[in-house]
N, C-alpha and C positions, 0 to 999 in steps of 0.2 A: 195645883202646883204644891209640892211638899213645902211646908212651913212649920216652924215652931215658934213659940212665944217665950222669950227669956224673962228674967226676973223683973225687969223694969217695964214690961209690957211691949217691948219692941218685937216685931215679927222678923224672923230670919228665914229667908228663902234658901233652899239647898237642892242640889241635884244628887240623886242616889242611883247610880247606874251599875248594872252587872251583879255578879255574885262571886264569892271567894274571899281571900284575904283582903282586909279593909285598907284602903289608901285614902287619906283625907288630905285635901289640897287647899291651901290658903293663898288667895290671889294678891296681886300688887295694886298700888294706887295709880289711878282712880278707877280701876277696872272692876270686873266682877267674875263670877265663876265661869262665864263663857270663855274667858281667856285661857282656860285649861283644856279646851275641847280637844286639841291635838293629843295631849297626854292621856286624857280620860278615854278617848276612843281607842287609842293604842293599847292601853293597859286592860281595859274591859275585854277587848278581843283576845287577850292572853290570860284570861282567867282571874282577873281581879275585880273587886267591888270598889268603885271610886265614888267618893262623896266630896262635893265642893259646895261651899255656901257663899252667898253674897254677903260681904261684910255689912254691918249696919251702915245705913247712909248710902249704900252702893247698890246698883242693879235693882233687883225686885224686892229687896228687904226694906223695912221701915226706915224713915229718915228723921229720927229724933234729933233735937238740937243739942242733946247731951250725950256723953259717952263716947265721943270721938277721940279715944285715947287707947293706948296699948293695953292697959289693965282691963278695960271693958271689952275690948276685942278678944283678949285671951279668955275672958270668962264666957263670952258668946261662943267661942270655939269649943270650950269645955262643955257648954250646954248641948251643942250638936253631938259631940262624941258620947256624952252620957245618955242623952235622950234616945239615941239610936242603939245604945247598949254595946258600943264598940269596944273591943279589946284587941291587944296585939296589933295596934294600929301602926301603919307606916305614915308618918306625918311629913308633908312636903310644903314648904313655903317659898314663895317667890317675892323678892324685893321687900316691900313693906310686910308682905305675908311671912317672910322669914323672921322679921321682928315679932310678929304675932305668935309664931310658933315658939320662938325663944321665950317670950313672956309667958306663954302657956306653961312651958316647962318650969319657969321660975315660980309660977303661982300654983300650979297643980301637979307638978312632978311628972314622972315617967311611968307610973304604974299601969297605965293603959296603952303604953307605946312599945313597939318592937324596934323601930328605927326611925331616923329623922334625916331629911334632906333639905338643905338650904341652898337655894338657887338665886344667884345675884342678890344676896340678902343684904339688908341695911345694917346688920350686926357687925361689930359690937356697938359702934356709934358713928353715925354719918357726919355729924356736925363737927367743924373744926373748933377746938377749944385749946386752952393751954396744955391740958393733959393729952390732947389728941391733935397734935399739930398737922397731921397729914389729912385731916378731915376736910369737908367741903365748907367753904365760907358761908356765914349766915346771909351774906349779900345775895347769894344764889337763891336761897329760899325766900328772901324778902322779894326778889324779882318774881318768883312764882306767885306770891300773894298779890303783888301789884298787878301782874298780868291778869290774874283771875278777876280782880275788882274792875279792871278796865274793860276787858272783853274775854270772858271765860271761853266762849266758843272758838275764838281765834287762837287763844293760848292752847287749848286742847287739840287744835289742828297742828300747831307748830311742833309740839313735842314728838308725836309719832313720825311726822314728816322730816324731823331732824335727828336729834341724838338718840332717841329711844331705840330705834332699829338700826342706827348708824347710817341713815339715808343721807346725812350731811357729809359723808366721806366721799372722796373723789372716786368716780367710776362705780359707786354703789348704786345699783338700779333700784328706784323707788317702786313700791307696790301701792297703787292708789287704793286698792281694795283693803289692804292691811291698815292703811292710814285711816280710811273711813270707818273700818270696823273698830279700831281703837277709839276714835272720836265718838262713835255712837255709844260705846260702853261708858266713856267718861261723862258724856252729857246726860245719861240716865241717872247718874249719881247726884245726890243732893249738893247744892252749892255750899251750904254751911258745913256739911260733913266733909267734903273734899278740901275746903279751905282750912278747917281746923286740923285735918289729918296731916297737913304739911308739917306742923310742929311735932305731931306724934311720930312720924317716921324719920324725921331728921334730928330731933333733939333727945330722943329716948336713949338712955345708956343701957345696953343689954349685957354688960360684962358679968354682972352677978348671975344673970340668968344662964349664961353659957357655962358657968361653973357647975350647974346642976345637971348638965348633959351626961348621962351614964348609959346611953344606948348607942349602938352603931350609928355613925353620922357620916353623911356624904355632903361635901361642899363643892358646888360648881359655880364658877364665875368666869366671865369673859375678860380678857386683858385689854379690850378696847371699850370697856363700859364707861361711857361718858356721864352717866346718871348716878351710878353708885360705884365710884372708882375702886378697883380691886385692891390697891395698896392700902387703903384705909378701912377696908371692910373684909373682903374674902380672905386675904392673906393673914390678917390679924385674927379673924375668927378661927382659921385653921390652927393657929398657934395656941389658942385658948381652949380648944376642945381636944382633950387627950385622944390620940389614936384616930382622929377624924381622917377620912379619905378626902383628899383635895384634888379636884380636877380643874385645870385651867384650859379654857377654850381660847386658843390664840386667834386674835382678830375678831372675837365675838363681841357684839354690842350688849346693851342691857337686855333688850328683848329677845334673848336667845331661845326662849320657849317657842318662838316661831322661826327665827332666822336659822337656828341650828336644831330644829325639832327632831330630826331623824337621829342625830347623834345623842341628843338629850334623852329621847325615848329609849334608845338602846342602853344608855348608861343607867337610867332609872330601872329598867327591867333587870339588868344585871344585879343592881343593888337590892332590889326587892325580891329577887328570885329565892324561893325557899330552899334551903340546903337539902332537905329530904327528898326533893324531886330529882329524878334521874333524867328527865327530859322535859322540855318546855311544851306546853299545850299548843296545838295548832291554832292559828288565828281564827277567831270566831266573830268577824265584823258584824254579823247579823245580830249579835248579842247587844249591840248598842241601840238603845231605845230613846228616842227624843221625848217620850212622854213623861219621863221622870225628872 
């Protein structure tokens, strides 16, 4: 399995599928690169090279007790991009991965980037503060921590069965397979890593990072996101990034990468599509290889 070792000795696992213009994807908490499979398979079949890594402490990457913060995550992302020699990268981040992408730009700039997409991102600040009164109460995240300490397995079952995919909404049909798949990814992550990551994705202020965005940016957010509410994140982010394209998915929950994957995939393809092409390549699903 492809891996690289970053400066503190932590192993970072990554997938590298297809060939063509590079697309790098950063996953949400407490998942891993498997959560991008719908987008990666779709884009690879249409002529793109897709790279997604397991954040430290998650999936198949190492589980150090240190470095579970946005600065380190951004530096790990930079290591993936630089070690693979990627340029003109389209960088996509979901949820906590959107914060990772923003902090990457804040620390490393955009010299290797062509464009950025933030999907249901935690930017600019998820936590409610005096300066951010529309944010989410600290009590919510304290309940996350308490639930993890009491019974992490049950907690990681309740999130996808409830608000993450909107399965707690009236008449919304639950997918047992999707719930189990989320739970499996979450349980393969390290306990201390996912526990410490709660502070990282909820309390980090990305306002100054967003000020450094100077490449085309797409923002996508569901207006029924119960995990990362659009009014305190997506709408604010769209105001802070000049000329960003902002798409609101009406009725979409947080986990729209699955619940609205067909629409999302088409929107990402439109955004990524290189201007010099006159026609899109035909789908090449056989190009997807599970061995990388």
